[in-house]
RODOKE-275317 format. One record per residue (C-alpha): z, y, x; residue number from 1; residue in one letter. Coordinates in steps of 0.5 Angstrom, whole numbers, plus 500, padded with zeros to 3 digits. Example, Ala and Ser with C-alpha at 12.3 -4.5 7.8 and 13.67 -1.06 7.14 Angstrom:
<<516; 491; 525>; 1; "A">
<<514; 498; 527>; 2; "S">
***
This chain:
<<460; 588; 487>; 1; "G">
<<465; 590; 492>; 2; "G">
<<471; 591; 487>; 3; "G">
<<477; 587; 487>; 4; "K">
<<477; 580; 486>; 5; "K">
<<481; 577; 480>; 6; "T">
<<486; 572; 481>; 7; "K">
<<482; 566; 478>; 8; "E">
<<476; 568; 483>; 9; "E">
<<481; 568; 488>; 10; "E">
<<483; 561; 486>; 11; "R">
<<476; 558; 485>; 12; "V">
<<474; 561; 491>; 13; "G">
<<480; 558; 495>; 14; "A">
<<479; 551; 492>; 15; "S">
<<471; 551; 493>; 16; "S">
<<471; 552; 500>; 17; "A">
<<473; 545; 502>; 18; "F">
<<469; 539; 500>; 19; "F">
<<472; 532; 503>; 20; "G">
<<470; 525; 502>; 21; "V">
<<474; 519; 503>; 22; "L">
<<471; 512; 504>; 23; "D">
<<475; 506; 505>; 24; "I">
<<474; 499; 505>; 25; "F">
<<473; 496; 497>; 26; "G">
<<478; 492; 494>; 27; "F">
<<478; 485; 498>; 28; "E">
<<479; 478; 496>; 29; "N">
<<476; 472; 500>; 30; "F">
<<477; 465; 501>; 31; "G">
<<483; 466; 506>; 32; "T">
<<486; 473; 505>; 33; "N">
<<491; 475; 510>; 34; "S">
<<495; 482; 513>; 35; "L">
<<489; 486; 514>; 36; "E">
<<487; 484; 506>; 37; "Q">
<<494; 486; 504>; 38; "L">
<<493; 493; 508>; 39; "C">
<<486; 494; 505>; 40; "I">
<<488; 492; 498>; 41; "N">
<<495; 496; 498>; 42; "F">
<<491; 503; 500>; 43; "A">
<<486; 501; 494>; 44; "N">
<<493; 500; 490>; 45; "E">
<<495; 507; 492>; 46; "K">
<<489; 511; 490>; 47; "L">
<<488; 507; 483>; 48; "Q">
<<496; 509; 482>; 49; "A">
<<494; 517; 484>; 50; "H">
<<488; 516; 479>; 51; "F">
<<492; 513; 474>; 52; "N">
<<497; 519; 475>; 53; "A">
<<492; 524; 474>; 54; "V">
<<487; 522; 469>; 55; "V">
<<492; 517; 464>; 56; "F">
<<499; 519; 465>; 57; "K">
<<498; 527; 465>; 58; "A">
<<494; 526; 459>; 59; "A">
<<499; 522; 456>; 60; "L">
<<505; 527; 458>; 61; "Q">
<<500; 533; 455>; 62; "D">
<<499; 529; 448>; 63; "Y">
<<507; 527; 448>; 64; "E">
<<509; 535; 449>; 65; "R">
<<504; 537; 444>; 66; "E">
<<506; 532; 439>; 67; "G">
<<500; 528; 438>; 68; "V">
<<500; 520; 437>; 69; "H">
<<498; 516; 442>; 70; "V">
<<497; 508; 441>; 71; "P">
<<501; 504; 446>; 72; "A">
<<496; 500; 448>; 73; "D">
<<491; 505; 452>; 74; "L">
<<486; 501; 456>; 75; "P">
<<489; 502; 463>; 76; "F">
<<493; 498; 468>; 77; "T">
<<499; 501; 471>; 78; "D">
<<500; 498; 478>; 79; "N">
<<506; 501; 479>; 80; "Q">
<<509; 494; 479>; 81; "A">
<<505; 491; 485>; 82; "V">
<<506; 498; 489>; 83; "I">
<<513; 497; 489>; 84; "E">
<<513; 490; 491>; 85; "A">
<<509; 492; 497>; 86; "I">
<<513; 498; 499>; 87; "E">
<<520; 498; 496>; 88; "A">
<<526; 499; 500>; 89; "R">
<<529; 494; 502>; 90; "P">
<<525; 488; 498>; 91; "A">
<<518; 490; 498>; 92; "G">
<<513; 486; 503>; 93; "L">
<<512; 491; 508>; 94; "V">
<<520; 492; 509>; 95; "W">
<<521; 484; 509>; 96; "L">
<<515; 483; 514>; 97; "L">
<<519; 489; 518>; 98; "Q">
<<525; 486; 517>; 99; "D">
<<523; 479; 519>; 100; "T">
<<520; 481; 525>; 101; "C">
<<526; 483; 528>; 102; "S">
<<529; 476; 528>; 103; "F">
<<527; 473; 535>; 104; "A">
<<527; 466; 532>; 105; "K">
<<523; 468; 525>; 106; "A">
<<517; 465; 523>; 107; "T">
<<512; 466; 518>; 108; "D">
<<516; 461; 514>; 109; "D">
<<522; 465; 514>; 110; "T">
<<517; 471; 512>; 111; "F">
<<515; 466; 506>; 112; "A">
<<522; 464; 504>; 113; "D">
<<524; 472; 504>; 114; "A">
<<518; 474; 499>; 115; "V">
<<520; 468; 495>; 116; "E">
<<527; 470; 495>; 117; "E">
<<527; 477; 494>; 118; "K">
<<520; 478; 490>; 119; "L">
<<521; 472; 485>; 120; "H">
<<522; 476; 479>; 121; "A">
<<517; 481; 480>; 122; "S">
<<512; 482; 475>; 123; "P">
<<507; 483; 481>; 124; "A">
<<508; 476; 484>; 125; "L">
<<504; 470; 482>; 126; "G">
<<505; 463; 484>; 127; "K">
<<507; 461; 491>; 128; "Q">
<<504; 455; 494>; 129; "R">
<<505; 451; 500>; 130; "G">
<<511; 447; 503>; 131; "G">
<<514; 448; 510>; 132; "K">
<<511; 445; 517>; 133; "G">
<<506; 446; 522>; 134; "A">
<<500; 444; 517>; 135; "T">
<<502; 447; 511>; 136; "A">
<<499; 453; 508>; 137; "K">
<<504; 458; 505>; 138; "R">
<<502; 463; 501>; 139; "A">
<<503; 468; 495>; 140; "F">
<<499; 471; 490>; 141; "T">
<<499; 479; 488>; 142; "L">
<<497; 481; 481>; 143; "R">
<<493; 487; 483>; 144; "H">
<<490; 492; 478>; 145; "Y">
<<483; 489; 480>; 146; "A">
<<485; 482; 480>; 147; "G">
<<490; 476; 483>; 148; "D">
<<489; 475; 490>; 149; "V">
<<493; 470; 494>; 150; "T">
<<495; 471; 501>; 151; "Y">
<<496; 466; 506>; 152; "E">
<<502; 468; 511>; 153; "V">
<<500; 464; 517>; 154; "G">
<<499; 470; 522>; 155; "G">
<<503; 475; 519>; 156; "F">
<<509; 476; 524>; 157; "L">
<<504; 476; 530>; 158; "H">
<<499; 481; 527>; 159; "K">
<<505; 485; 525>; 160; "N">
<<508; 485; 532>; 161; "K">
<<501; 487; 535>; 162; "D">
<<503; 492; 540>; 163; "P">
<<500; 498; 542>; 164; "L">
<<495; 498; 549>; 165; "H">
<<499; 500; 555>; 166; "E">
<<494; 506; 556>; 167; "D">
<<494; 508; 549>; 168; "L">
<<502; 508; 549>; 169; "A">
<<502; 512; 556>; 170; "V">
<<497; 517; 553>; 171; "A">
<<501; 518; 546>; 172; "L">
<<508; 519; 550>; 173; "A">
<<505; 524; 555>; 174; "E">
<<502; 528; 549>; 175; "S">
<<504; 536; 549>; 176; "K">
<<505; 535; 541>; 177; "R">
<<512; 534; 540>; 178; "P">
<<511; 530; 533>; 179; "L">
<<506; 525; 537>; 180; "V">
<<511; 524; 543>; 181; "A">
<<517; 523; 538>; 182; "A">
<<513; 518; 533>; 183; "L">
<<512; 514; 539>; 184; "L">
<<519; 514; 542>; 185; "S">
<<521; 513; 535>; 186; "A">
<<517; 506; 534>; 187; "S">
<<520; 503; 540>; 188; "G">
<<513; 502; 544>; 189; "E">
***
C-alpha cells in the first residue's frame, strides 16, 4: 500500500495525469487555394514531420546504432524539403511574404516573382503558372506529403497585412502579462 513509489511508478504516474487531444483542419486542396490553405497545410506538414521523427527516424537511428541493416527505400515520405520551402529563413515562403509586404509598392506579382527567384531549385516547388497583369492568375505548386497543391497568389499580400482589430490591440497592449504586451509592441501593431 502506502510504501515509497519506484522511479518507474513516479514516471508513469506523472505522465498519465494528462491526456490532450488536438483537433485541426485536415489537409486542404480545393479548386482555388490561397494563404489560408497554405497555413492549414503547413500545420499538417509540421505534424507529419513530428510523426516521422518519432516513428520512423528514431527507429532508423536505433537500427543503425545496433548495426541492423535497413533497406534504403522505406515507405515513408520525408517532408523536410516542403517545410524548409515554407519556413526557412530568408528564402522560405513565410519570410518571402513578410519581406514582400514590407515594400509599399509590392504586389502579389512581386511575391510570385520572389517565390520563383528564391525557390526555383527547391524539390518541394512544382510548376508555377500565370503571367503578369490584372487578369493573370499567378500560382505556385508545393509538393506536400499528401499531394501537390497549387496556391493562387492573388490576395496573399492583403491577407498577410490584415491588421488586428483596434479593440483587441488595445486590450493586448494593456495586458498585465509582460510577454503579451511585449509581443504586441514587437509586432508593430
